[in-house]
C-alpha positions in Angstrom: -2.7 -29.2 -37.7 -0.3 -26.2 -37.8 -3.1 -23.8 -37.1 -4.3 -25.7 -34.1 -0.9 -25.5 -32.4 -0.7 -21.8 -33.2 -4.0 -21.2 -31.6 -2.9 -23.2 -28.5 0.4 -21.1 -28.3 -1.5 -17.9 -28.6 -4.0 -18.9 -26.0 -1.2 -20.0 -23.6 0.6 -16.6 -24.1 -2.6 -14.6 -23.6 -3.4 -16.6 -20.5 0.1 -16.1 -19.2 0.0 -12.3 -19.7 -3.5 -12.1 -18.1 -2.2 -14.0 -15.1 0.9 -11.7 -14.8 -1.4 -8.7 -15.0 -3.5 -10.0 -12.1 -0.3 -10.7 -10.1 1.1 -7.2 -10.8 -2.3 -5.6 -9.8 -2.3 -7.6 -6.5 1.3 -6.5 -5.9 0.3 -2.8 -6.5 -2.6 -3.0 -4.1 -0.5 -4.6 -1.4 2.2 -2.0 -1.8 -0.3 0.9 -1.7 -1.9 -0.6 1.4 1.5 -0.8 3.2 2.3 2.8 2.1 -1.1 4.0 3.4 -0.6 2.2 6.8 2.8 3.7 7.3 1.5 7.2 6.3 -1.3 6.9 8.9 1.2 5.7 11.6 3.6 8.6 11.0 0.9 11.2 11.1 -0.7 9.7 14.1 2.6 9.7 16.0 3.1 13.4 15.1 -0.3 14.3 16.5 0.4 12.4 19.7 3.8 14.2 20.1 2.0 17.6 19.6 -0.6 16.7 22.1 2.0 15.7 24.6 4.0 18.8 24.1 0.8 20.9 24.4 -0.2 19.1 27.7 3.4 19.6 29.1 3.4 23.3 28.3 0.0 23.8 29.8 1.0 22.0 33.0 4.2 24.0 33.3 2.4 27.3 33.0 -0.1 26.5 35.7 0.6 27.1 39.4 3.2 29.4 40.9 
């Protein structure tokens, strides 16, 4: 009977570590997604600011 309980303990530990691995992988994917979204936001805002500055400079140079 000792061997049966050792197998159950090993199986439980293996299952626990596999579950922790899945949770850690999900956490990494969520974190990378958040970083990617923030990166796109920052770069999109920089492009908008450049476009606004460009339009303002063009409108100031036109006319008298």
